[in-house]
C-alpha positions as CSV (number, residue, x, y, z in Angstrom):
1,M,-32.6,-22.4,-3.1
2,K,-31.3,-25.3,-2.3
3,R,-27.9,-26.6,-4.4
4,H,-26.5,-30.3,-5.1
5,D,-23.5,-31.0,-6.3
6,G,-21.1,-29.1,-5.3
7,G,-23.3,-26.1,-4.8
8,K,-24.3,-26.0,-8.5
9,L,-27.9,-26.1,-9.4
10,S,-28.0,-29.4,-11.2
11,N,-31.9,-28.6,-12.8
12,I,-30.0,-25.3,-14.3
13,Q,-27.3,-27.7,-15.5
14,A,-29.6,-30.2,-17.3
15,L,-31.6,-27.7,-18.9
16,R,-27.8,-26.5,-19.9
17,A,-27.3,-30.3,-21.2
18,A,-31.0,-30.2,-22.9
19,A,-30.6,-26.8,-24.6
20,A,-26.8,-27.9,-26.2
21,T,-28.8,-31.3,-27.3
22,L,-31.3,-29.3,-28.5
23,V,-28.9,-27.6,-30.7
24,I,-26.9,-30.4,-32.7
25,F,-29.6,-31.5,-33.7
26,V,-29.6,-28.4,-36.1
27,H,-26.8,-29.3,-38.2
28,F,-28.1,-32.5,-38.9
29,E,-31.0,-31.6,-41.3
30,I,-29.5,-34.4,-43.8
31,M,-29.7,-37.1,-41.8
32,L,-33.2,-36.2,-39.8
33,A,-34.4,-35.8,-43.7
34,S,-33.7,-39.2,-44.3
35,I,-35.4,-40.4,-41.6
36,G,-38.3,-38.5,-42.5
37,L,-38.1,-35.9,-39.8
38,P,-38.2,-32.4,-40.1
39,A,-35.1,-30.2,-38.7
40,F,-35.5,-28.6,-35.2
41,G,-33.2,-27.1,-32.5
42,N,-32.6,-23.7,-33.2
43,S,-34.7,-23.0,-30.0
44,G,-32.0,-24.6,-28.1
45,V,-30.4,-21.0,-28.2
46,D,-33.6,-19.4,-26.7
47,L,-33.1,-21.5,-23.4
48,F,-28.9,-20.6,-23.6
49,F,-30.2,-16.8,-23.4
50,V,-33.3,-16.9,-20.6
51,I,-30.8,-19.4,-18.5
52,S,-28.0,-16.8,-19.1
53,G,-30.1,-14.2,-17.7
54,Y,-31.4,-16.1,-15.1
55,I,-27.4,-16.9,-13.8
56,M,-26.2,-13.4,-13.9
57,V,-28.8,-12.3,-11.3
58,H,-28.3,-15.4,-9.5
59,T,-24.6,-14.9,-9.2
60,T,-24.8,-11.2,-8.4
61,Y,-27.5,-10.2,-6.7
62,G,-27.0,-9.4,-3.5
63,H,-23.1,-9.9,-4.0
64,P,-20.3,-7.3,-3.5
65,V,-19.1,-8.0,-7.2
66,S,-17.7,-4.9,-9.6
67,A,-18.6,-4.7,-12.6
68,A,-14.5,-5.0,-13.5
69,D,-14.5,-8.6,-11.9
70,F,-17.6,-9.2,-13.6
71,L,-16.7,-8.7,-17.3
72,K,-13.1,-10.4,-16.2
73,N,-14.9,-13.5,-15.1
74,R,-16.8,-13.7,-17.9
75,V,-14.4,-13.2,-20.6
76,A,-12.2,-16.1,-19.2
77,R,-15.2,-18.2,-19.2
78,I,-16.4,-17.2,-23.0
79,V,-13.1,-16.1,-24.6
80,P,-10.5,-19.3,-25.0
81,L,-12.3,-21.7,-25.9
82,Y,-14.3,-19.5,-28.8
83,W,-11.0,-18.0,-29.7
84,L,-9.4,-21.4,-30.3
85,A,-12.6,-22.5,-32.6
86,T,-12.5,-19.5,-34.7
87,L,-8.7,-19.6,-35.2
88,V,-9.0,-23.6,-36.2
89,V,-11.9,-22.5,-38.7
90,F,-9.8,-19.5,-39.9
91,L,-7.1,-21.6,-40.6
92,I,-9.6,-24.2,-42.4
93,A,-11.1,-21.8,-44.4
94,V,-7.5,-20.6,-45.3
95,I,-5.8,-23.7,-46.2
96,V,-8.4,-25.9,-47.4
97,P,-11.4,-23.7,-48.1
98,Q,-13.5,-26.2,-50.1
99,L,-14.2,-27.9,-46.7
100,L,-17.0,-25.1,-45.9
101,Q,-19.7,-23.6,-47.2
102,T,-18.6,-20.1,-46.3
103,P,-17.0,-17.0,-48.0
104,A,-13.5,-16.7,-47.5
105,A,-12.5,-15.8,-44.7
106,N,-9.7,-13.0,-44.3
107,A,-7.8,-11.0,-41.4
108,V,-10.6,-8.0,-40.9
109,S,-13.2,-10.9,-40.9
110,L,-10.9,-12.7,-38.1
111,I,-10.5,-9.4,-35.7
112,K,-14.0,-8.6,-35.8
113,S,-14.9,-12.5,-34.8
114,L,-12.6,-12.0,-32.2
115,L,-13.7,-9.3,-30.6
116,F,-17.6,-9.8,-31.0
117,I,-17.9,-7.3,-33.8
118,P,-21.0,-8.1,-35.4
119,F,-20.8,-8.1,-39.4
120,E,-22.0,-9.0,-42.9
121,R,-19.8,-11.9,-44.7
122,V,-22.5,-11.7,-47.0
123,P,-25.6,-9.2,-47.3
124,G,-27.7,-10.5,-45.0
125,D,-25.8,-13.1,-43.1
126,L,-24.7,-11.4,-39.6
127,A,-22.6,-13.9,-38.7
128,P,-18.7,-14.2,-37.7
129,V,-15.7,-16.5,-39.4
130,F,-17.0,-19.4,-36.7
131,F,-20.5,-18.9,-37.6
132,L,-22.0,-20.1,-34.2
133,G,-20.4,-16.8,-32.7
134,W,-23.6,-14.8,-33.5
135,T,-24.7,-16.1,-30.4
136,L,-21.8,-15.5,-28.2
137,N,-21.9,-11.7,-29.8
138,Y,-25.3,-11.3,-27.9
139,E,-24.0,-12.8,-25.1
140,M,-21.0,-10.3,-24.8
141,F,-22.9,-7.2,-25.8
142,F,-25.5,-8.5,-22.8
143,Y,-22.8,-8.9,-20.4
144,L,-21.7,-5.1,-21.1
145,L,-25.2,-3.6,-20.5
146,F,-25.1,-6.1,-17.2
147,A,-21.8,-5.1,-16.0
148,A,-23.3,-1.0,-16.8
149,G,-25.9,-2.2,-14.1
150,L,-23.7,-3.1,-12.1
151,L,-22.0,0.4,-11.7
152,F,-25.6,1.3,-9.9
153,R,-25.0,1.6,-5.8
154,C,-28.5,-0.2,-5.7
155,S,-28.8,-3.5,-7.5
156,A,-32.8,-2.9,-8.2
157,L,-31.5,0.2,-10.0
158,G,-28.8,-1.5,-12.0
159,L,-31.0,-4.5,-12.6
160,G,-33.9,-2.0,-13.5
161,F,-31.5,-0.2,-16.2
162,T,-30.4,-3.7,-17.6
163,L,-34.1,-4.4,-18.4
164,A,-34.8,-1.0,-19.5
165,A,-32.1,-1.1,-21.6
166,L,-32.9,-4.4,-23.4
167,A,-36.3,-3.5,-24.0
168,A,-35.6,0.0,-25.1
169,L,-33.3,-1.9,-28.0
170,A,-36.1,-4.0,-28.8
171,V,-38.2,-1.1,-29.2
172,A,-36.1,1.1,-31.2
173,G,-35.3,-2.0,-33.7
174,R,-39.1,-2.1,-34.4
175,V,-39.5,1.6,-34.8
176,W,-36.3,3.2,-36.1
177,P,-34.4,0.1,-37.4
178,P,-31.0,0.9,-37.8
179,E,-29.1,0.6,-41.3
180,D,-25.8,0.1,-39.6
181,P,-25.6,-4.4,-39.7
182,A,-24.0,-4.0,-35.8
183,L,-26.6,-1.9,-34.7
184,R,-29.4,-3.7,-36.3
185,F,-28.1,-6.7,-34.7
186,Y,-28.7,-5.6,-31.5
187,T,-31.7,-4.4,-31.6
188,F,-33.6,-7.3,-32.7
189,P,-36.3,-8.8,-30.5
190,I,-33.9,-12.0,-29.4
191,M,-32.4,-9.5,-26.4
192,L,-35.2,-9.5,-24.1
193,E,-34.8,-13.4,-23.9
194,F,-32.0,-12.2,-21.3
195,A,-34.3,-10.1,-19.7
196,L,-37.0,-13.3,-19.5
197,G,-34.2,-14.4,-17.3
198,M,-33.3,-11.8,-15.3
199,L,-37.3,-11.8,-14.7
200,V,-36.9,-15.0,-13.5
201,A,-34.4,-14.9,-11.1
202,L,-35.7,-11.3,-9.3
203,F,-39.1,-13.4,-9.1
204,F,-37.7,-16.2,-7.5
205,R,-36.2,-14.3,-4.7
206,K,-39.6,-14.5,-3.4
207,E,-39.9,-16.8,-0.6
208,W,-42.5,-19.3,-2.6
209,T,-42.9,-22.8,-1.0
210,F,-43.8,-26.2,-3.1
211,S,-44.0,-28.8,-0.3
212,H,-47.3,-29.8,-1.3
213,P,-47.1,-33.3,-3.0
214,G,-49.4,-32.0,-6.0
215,W,-46.6,-29.5,-6.9
216,R,-44.4,-32.1,-8.0
217,F,-46.6,-33.2,-11.3
218,F,-47.7,-30.4,-11.6
219,L,-43.9,-28.5,-12.2
220,V,-42.1,-32.0,-14.0
221,A,-45.3,-31.3,-16.7
222,L,-44.3,-27.6,-17.2
223,V,-40.6,-28.7,-17.7
224,L,-42.1,-31.2,-20.3
225,L,-44.8,-28.8,-22.0
226,G,-41.9,-26.2,-22.2
227,L,-39.5,-29.1,-24.1
228,V,-42.6,-29.6,-26.3
229,L,-42.8,-26.1,-26.9
230,L,-39.5,-25.4,-27.8
231,V,-39.4,-28.0,-29.9
232,A,-42.4,-27.6,-31.9
233,P,-42.3,-23.6,-33.3
234,P,-40.3,-24.4,-36.4
235,L,-43.7,-26.6,-37.7
236,F,-46.2,-23.5,-37.2
237,P,-46.0,-19.8,-39.0
238,Q,-43.8,-17.4,-37.2
239,I,-46.3,-14.0,-37.0
240,G,-46.0,-11.0,-36.0
241,W,-42.7,-8.4,-33.7
242,L,-42.1,-10.7,-30.6
243,S,-43.2,-14.0,-32.2
244,G,-39.9,-15.6,-31.5
245,V,-39.6,-14.1,-27.8
246,I,-43.3,-15.6,-27.3
247,S,-43.2,-19.2,-29.1
248,R,-39.7,-19.9,-27.8
249,G,-38.5,-17.3,-25.0
250,L,-41.5,-17.8,-22.9
251,P,-41.8,-21.5,-23.2
252,A,-37.5,-21.8,-22.3
253,A,-38.3,-19.1,-18.9
254,M,-41.5,-21.3,-18.2
255,M,-39.2,-24.6,-17.8
256,V,-36.1,-22.6,-16.2
257,W,-38.6,-21.3,-13.4
258,A,-40.2,-24.8,-13.3
259,A,-36.7,-26.7,-12.9
260,L,-35.9,-23.9,-9.9
261,A,-39.3,-24.9,-8.0
262,L,-38.5,-28.5,-8.7
263,E,-35.1,-27.7,-6.9
264,S,-36.4,-25.9,-4.3
265,R,-38.2,-29.2,-2.9
266,G,-35.4,-31.3,-3.3
267,D,-36.5,-32.9,-6.4
268,F,-33.0,-32.5,-8.8
269,V,-31.9,-34.2,-11.3
270,K,-29.3,-37.2,-9.9
271,N,-28.0,-38.4,-12.7
272,G,-24.8,-37.0,-13.1
273,F,-24.0,-37.6,-16.9
274,W,-26.8,-35.0,-17.1
275,V,-24.9,-32.1,-15.0
276,R,-21.8,-33.1,-16.2
277,L,-22.9,-32.7,-19.8
278,G,-24.4,-29.1,-18.4
279,D,-20.9,-28.3,-17.4
280,A,-19.5,-29.7,-20.5
281,S,-22.3,-27.2,-22.8
282,Y,-20.7,-25.0,-23.9
283,A,-17.8,-27.1,-24.9
284,M,-20.6,-29.4,-26.7
285,Y,-22.2,-26.3,-28.6
286,L,-18.8,-25.0,-30.2
287,T,-17.5,-28.5,-30.9
288,H,-20.5,-30.4,-32.2
289,P,-20.0,-28.8,-35.5
290,F,-17.0,-30.5,-36.7
291,V,-18.1,-33.8,-35.7
292,A,-21.9,-33.4,-36.8
293,Q,-20.3,-32.7,-40.8
294,I,-18.3,-36.0,-40.6
295,F,-21.0,-38.1,-39.5
296,Q,-23.3,-36.1,-41.9
297,K,-20.9,-36.6,-45.1
298,L,-21.4,-40.4,-44.2
299,C,-24.8,-40.3,-44.2
300,I,-24.5,-38.6,-47.8
301,A,-21.7,-41.2,-48.8
302,F,-23.7,-44.1,-48.1
303,Q,-26.8,-42.7,-48.7
304,T,-28.3,-44.5,-45.7
305,R,-32.2,-44.5,-45.0
306,G,-34.5,-45.1,-42.0
307,L,-33.2,-47.3,-39.6
308,V,-29.7,-47.1,-40.1
309,S,-29.5,-43.1,-40.9
310,L,-31.4,-43.5,-37.4
311,L,-28.6,-45.4,-36.1
312,L,-26.2,-43.0,-37.3
313,L,-28.2,-40.3,-35.9
314,I,-27.5,-41.9,-32.4
315,A,-24.1,-43.0,-32.9
316,A,-23.2,-39.0,-34.0
317,V,-25.3,-37.8,-31.0
318,A,-22.8,-40.4,-28.6
319,A,-20.2,-39.1,-30.4
320,I,-20.5,-35.4,-30.2
321,M,-21.6,-35.6,-26.1
322,T,-18.1,-37.6,-25.8
323,T,-16.3,-35.0,-27.7
324,A,-17.5,-32.5,-25.7
325,L,-16.8,-34.3,-22.9
326,V,-13.1,-34.7,-23.6
327,V,-12.7,-31.1,-24.4
328,H,-14.4,-29.3,-21.8
329,A,-12.3,-31.4,-19.3
330,W,-8.6,-31.5,-21.2
331,I,-8.8,-28.0,-22.7
332,E,-11.7,-25.2,-21.7
333,K,-10.9,-26.0,-18.1
334,P,-7.1,-25.4,-18.3
335,L,-7.7,-22.3,-20.5
336,T,-10.4,-21.3,-18.8
337,R,-7.8,-21.4,-16.0
338,V,-5.0,-19.9,-17.0
339,A,-7.3,-17.5,-18.2
340,R,-8.7,-16.4,-15.0
341,R,-4.9,-16.3,-13.5
342,L,-4.1,-13.6,-16.1
343,L,-6.7,-11.6,-15.7
344,G,-6.4,-11.8,-11.8
345,V,-9.8,-13.5,-11.8
346,V,-10.6,-14.3,-8.2
347,P,-12.4,-17.2,-7.7
348,R,-16.2,-16.7,-5.5
349,K,-17.8,-18.9,-3.4
350,H,-21.3,-18.6,-4.7
351,A,-20.0,-18.3,-8.1
352,F,-21.8,-20.2,-10.8
353,H,-20.3,-19.7,-13.8
354,V,-22.6,-20.4,-17.3
355,A,-21.8,-19.6,-20.6
């Protein structure tokens, strides 16, 4: 697999940027409605999960890494910025709760949020103090399962264990749905999207060649088709137990596979902005609701419609991306470096850190 831009997989970074960009539109429902567009963007999370599954295999398979080192690396990468965002939301909820449309925060909910323990804020709502943390609860649990797989001497057995565990949880949730909210949370089929990413990584370890010129057109078409399918599902009814995994997880996996195949040909994203935005995608994911709310309130206050709302939306997206790049450079990266020093994380030359 060829690598570019300092050893990063540029196409995967671009997909991370695309995933984060999709997610921000979830929180522009009022502005989108004023333009006459339906809400969309939830599928960005599915793309993130597939990418995460891929990267965990890509950075560990065939490389000596202990379960402890793996977890320390993941904690250093995920925890600092998320804890900061959670504490900011908690302080807002305590000091000026009228700014948030959420149940009152308390010490117990804060502790559970910081420790990635799912709980019901209100019946049926399994979300932490900072509502976006529900996806990180899944990520951290996946990391625990993946770390358990790293305990096996044989890498193939370890990956098989993690894949089997993800499948068993999804099946158990269907056959024996648990009453406990936390247990129920971890048996939702969305967990299978990590497995899809892992399978993409394992499948792509084979020496496939995509040298024929026709491959480029086909692979680009797959990426674009996957993007269309990720945006389209909200327009169609969701039927069946695995409908979300099929309608969003599979297109996301197709995009990741096609992006990797393109990169193996030497067709990679050459626009440095999208690669940098991919680097800042975690910061964009965590900070975008704060910026989005400002523009949503402007839309409501001035009752914008049509072209004015569209221009406001474009300005909002630009502001979110700019904020993410600044936060990534000046807050996220320094916090991550400090966390790695405190945890004794030794940088690995082959590591490719993805949230």
